[in-house]
MARFIPA-890844 format. One line per 10 residues: their letters; for each residue x, y, z of N, C-alpha, C. Coordinates in steps of 0.1 Angstrom, whole numbers. Layout:
BEGIN
A	X,Y,Z,X,Y,Z,X,Y,Z | ...
% end
This chain:
BEGIN
VGWHAVARHA	516,982,34,520,973,21,520,960,27 | 515,949,25,517,934,34,526,922,28 | 531,917,35,536,906,29,534,900,15 | 518,895,11,518,893,-3,523,899,-11 | 523,917,-11,529,926,-23,546,923,-19 | 549,924,-7,562,922,-6,570,911,-15 | 564,901,-12,566,890,-17,568,883,-30 | 560,893,-38,555,892,-48,564,897,-58 | 566,911,-54,574,918,-59,592,914,-53 | 591,907,-46,605,902,-44,607,891,-54
VICISLGTGL	596,881,-58,602,870,-67,606,874,-79 | 593,885,-85,594,892,-96,609,897,-97 | 616,904,-91,625,910,-90,639,901,-95 | 637,892,-83,653,879,-84,648,875,-97 | 635,868,-102,633,859,-112,637,869,-128 | 633,882,-124,638,889,-136,651,891,-136 | 661,893,-130,678,893,-124,682,881,-133 | 677,871,-124,682,854,-129,679,856,-145 | 668,856,-145,664,857,-162,673,867,-172 | 680,873,-167,688,883,-175,703,874,-175
LGAALLAVGL	706,869,-161,713,865,-161,715,851,-171 | 704,844,-172,706,834,-178,705,834,-195 | 698,847,-201,697,848,-211,710,855,-217 | 723,860,-208,734,863,-215,742,850,-211 | 741,837,-200,747,828,-208,746,824,-220 | 733,822,-222,730,821,-231,738,825,-243 | 732,837,-246,742,846,-258,755,843,-256 | 763,844,-245,776,839,-246,781,824,-248 | 774,819,-247,776,802,-255,771,804,-266 | 763,811,-272,760,809,-287,769,820,-294
VLYLTTELAK	770,830,-294,785,838,-296,796,833,-294 | 803,821,-285,815,813,-284,816,803,-294 | 802,795,-297,800,787,-303,802,789,-317 | 796,803,-320,793,805,-334,810,814,-343 | 816,820,-328,828,828,-334,838,825,-333 | 842,818,-322,855,812,-320,858,797,-316 | 869,793,-316,875,779,-313,879,780,-300 | 878,789,-291,886,795,-276,878,780,-270 | 869,777,-269,862,769,-260,856,753,-272 | 858,744,-263,853,729,-272,839,731,-270
DYFDYSLMGL	837,721,-281,819,722,-285,812,717,-269 | 818,707,-260,808,705,-249,811,720,-239 | 815,730,-240,817,735,-228,807,748,-235 | 803,749,-250,795,758,-254,781,757,-250 | 780,743,-255,766,735,-252,759,735,-232 | 770,735,-229,767,733,-211,765,747,-210 | 771,760,-218,768,775,-211,752,776,-216 | 747,770,-231,741,776,-237,728,766,-229 | 730,752,-225,719,746,-218,719,751,-204 | 726,760,-199,729,761,-187,717,777,-187
GGLVFLVSLI	721,783,-193,716,797,-197,700,795,-199 | 699,784,-209,682,783,-215,678,778,-201 | 683,773,-193,678,765,-179,676,775,-171 | 685,783,-169,682,793,-160,671,804,-166 | 667,804,-176,661,815,-180,648,807,-181 | 644,794,-187,632,788,-186,627,791,-168 | 636,786,-159,637,787,-141,627,800,-143 | 635,810,-143,630,825,-144,616,828,-148 | 619,825,-162,601,827,-166,593,818,-156 | 591,807,-153,582,803,-145,580,810,-131
GVLGSKRESA	592,814,-127,591,826,-113,583,836,-112 | 589,842,-127,580,853,-129,565,854,-131 | 564,844,-141,547,842,-147,542,835,-129 | 547,828,-122,541,823,-112,535,836,-104 | 546,839,-100,543,856,-92,533,868,-98 | 531,870,-110,528,874,-119,512,876,-120 | 507,861,-117,497,853,-122,493,849,-109 | 503,847,-99,497,841,-84,494,827,-86 | 500,820,-96,497,805,-97,503,799,-87 | 494,790,-80,497,782,-72,507,772,-77
CLLRTYSGAL	502,763,-89,508,754,-97,526,762,-103 | 523,771,-108,537,779,-109,544,780,-97 | 538,780,-90,548,791,-78,556,772,-70 | 548,768,-70,556,754,-69,564,745,-76 | 562,749,-86,576,743,-97,584,750,-96 | 586,763,-99,597,775,-90,603,771,-81 | 594,767,-69,601,768,-55,607,754,-58 | 603,741,-61,608,730,-64,621,730,-73 | 625,739,-79,636,739,-87,648,748,-82 | 642,760,-74,651,770,-62,651,756,-53
LLVLAALIFG	647,751,-46,653,739,-33,660,728,-41 | 660,725,-56,666,713,-60,681,722,-65 | 683,734,-72,694,744,-68,703,745,-62 | 695,750,-44,703,751,-32,707,736,-29 | 704,726,-30,707,712,-23,718,713,-27 | 717,716,-45,728,710,-52,740,716,-50 | 741,730,-47,750,740,-43,756,736,-29 | 748,735,-22,754,733,-8,760,714,-7 | 751,707,-15,756,694,-13,770,693,-21 | 771,701,-32,784,702,-41,794,708,-35
GGLLISAGGD	790,722,-21,802,724,-17,805,717,-2 | 796,710,2,799,702,13,807,689,6 | 810,684,-6,814,675,-13,829,681,-12 | 830,690,-17,846,699,-22,852,698,-5 | 843,705,1,851,709,14,857,697,22 | 845,686,22,850,675,30,864,665,23 | 862,666,6,871,660,2,885,666,5 | 884,679,6,897,684,11,904,686,-4 | 917,692,-7,924,699,-13,933,688,-22 | 934,675,-17,946,667,-22,937,660,-30
VVEAWMEEHW	924,656,-24,915,644,-34,912,656,-45 | 908,661,-45,906,671,-57,917,674,-64 | 927,675,-60,941,677,-71,947,665,-73 | 940,651,-67,943,638,-68,936,637,-86 | 923,637,-85,912,637,-93,916,650,-105 | 922,660,-105,928,667,-117,937,663,-124 | 946,659,-116,957,649,-124,953,637,-129 | 946,629,-127,942,616,-130,932,620,-143 | 925,632,-142,914,632,-154,915,646,-159 | 929,654,-158,929,663,-169,926,663,-182
GDVVRDHFFD	937,657,-187,938,651,-204,928,648,-211 | 919,639,-201,907,634,-208,892,638,-203 | 892,648,-195,881,657,-194,885,670,-196 | 890,678,-188,890,688,-193,896,698,-200 | 906,690,-206,918,695,-216,910,692,-233 | 905,683,-234,893,676,-246,883,683,-248 | 876,684,-239,863,690,-239,861,700,-232 | 869,711,-227,868,723,-224,874,736,-223 | 886,732,-218,896,744,-221,912,735,-224 | 919,745,-235,932,740,-235,945,746,-221
ITPSDLQRVL	944,746,-213,948,749,-199,956,740,-193 | 968,742,-188,971,733,-181,966,736,-162 | 974,725,-158,964,722,-143,971,736,-133 | 985,740,-138,993,744,-128,987,764,-132 | 986,767,-142,977,774,-150,966,778,-144 | 957,769,-142,941,770,-136,943,770,-121 | 953,763,-113,955,766,-99,960,781,-97 | 968,785,-101,977,802,-102,962,810,-103 | 950,806,-114,941,817,-115,929,815,-101 | 929,803,-100,916,800,-90,924,807,-75
SKHTLILITL	940,803,-73,945,809,-61,944,826,-59 | 942,831,-74,942,844,-74,926,851,-67 | 921,846,-69,907,848,-70,895,837,-60 | 903,830,-50,890,823,-45,888,832,-33 | 892,842,-27,876,850,-21,867,858,-27 | 869,855,-39,858,868,-44,849,853,-48 | 853,839,-57,848,826,-60,838,823,-46 | 844,827,-37,838,817,-24,823,829,-21 | 828,844,-18,824,852,-16,808,853,-26 | 809,851,-38,801,850,-48,791,837,-46
VVLLVLVLAF	796,826,-41,788,813,-38,779,815,-30 | 785,823,-17,777,826,-6,767,835,-13 | 771,846,-17,761,855,-20,747,845,-28 | 751,837,-41,738,829,-46,730,823,-37 | 738,818,-30,732,807,-17,720,816,-10 | 725,833,-9,715,837,1,704,841,-7 | 710,848,-19,700,852,-30,689,841,-32 | 692,830,-37,681,819,-36,674,816,-23 | 678,814,-14,674,808,-3,662,822,2 | 665,835,1,660,845,4,647,845,-6
DLLMVWVLQC	648,839,-23,639,839,-29,630,830,-28 | 634,818,-23,627,806,-21,618,810,-5 | 622,815,1,617,823,14,606,828,9 | 605,837,-1,595,850,-5,586,841,-13 | 587,829,-19,581,820,-25,572,813,-23 | 579,808,-8,569,801,1,557,812,10 | 561,819,9,552,837,17,541,838,10 | 544,837,-7,534,837,-15,527,833,-20 | 528,818,-20,524,808,-19,515,800,-6 | 513,805,7,507,809,16,499,819,18
SVSKYGRQYQ	506,829,8,493,839,11,484,837,-1 | 487,831,-14,477,830,-24,470,815,-18 | 473,809,-10,465,795,-8,455,802,2 | 454,808,14,450,817,22,439,822,20 | 443,834,10,436,845,8,430,844,-8 | 440,839,-16,433,838,-31,441,847,-38 | 439,850,-52,449,859,-56,442,878,-56 | 451,876,-49,446,892,-47,448,903,-53 | 455,902,-64,462,911,-73,451,911,-86 | 447,901,-89,432,898,-95,419,901,-98
VRYTLARALA	419,899,-84,412,901,-78,402,918,-77 | 414,921,-72,414,938,-73,410,942,-86 | 415,937,-98,419,943,-111,402,936,-113 | 403,929,-113,382,926,-117,376,932,-108 | 373,937,-93,367,945,-88,372,960,-93 | 379,961,-96,382,977,-104,373,978,-115 | 370,969,-123,368,967,-135,355,970,-134 | 346,960,-124,336,957,-122,332,969,-118 | 337,977,-113,331,993,-103,334,1004,-115 | 337,1001,-120,341,1011,-137,333,1012,-141
LTTTTTLALI	324,999,-148,319,991,-155,303,1001,-147 | 305,994,-134,288,1000,-134,292,1013,-127 | 298,1020,-128,302,1033,-127,295,1046,-139 | 302,1034,-149,300,1041,-165,288,1034,-168 | 281,1028,-166,267,1021,-169,255,1034,-161 | 259,1033,-147,250,1037,-142,255,1053,-144 | 265,1061,-148,266,1075,-157,255,1076,-173 | 257,1062,-178,250,1063,-188,236,1065,-189 | 230,1054,-174,216,1055,-176,208,1073,-168 | 214,1076,-162,212,1091,-159,209,1099,-164
R	218,1099,-178,221,1108,-186,204,1107,-197
% end
């Protein structure tokens, strides 16, 4: 099994997984919007928008790797690069700002940003919930960055392979069809 096949199947599997995640986010946002007043409109719209965007990017990844399209693979790798850069930049900002700056921002903007647009929760309740699950949240974010980085590496391997050797799976399929057609035609002429 070559790197081309490994990269192609890895990109398909990871894109299908993130596509399912995007569809789930879209469904949760839609259900929250239609059935409950728990979350405000902006939160529902942001969940639906994020879910739709993740689903669309995943669809581009699946189609790009399935069809071995250089354009779709470049688009998908660009989207992955943007997401990774945003995650790393945002995490770096939060770490460099420190807890005091984040707490000061939350105290200043809690009522007009969070409570009016997202949740009806107090800052102390949010702090208590986050402090209980800090290790889990950090682990999930690190795993997300690692999976996206691996996916980006596999997309680059697949792009290099497609640009160097061409579309291997579609060529093999075409050769197999041509061989089958030739064999069928030869057998028909012999009879």
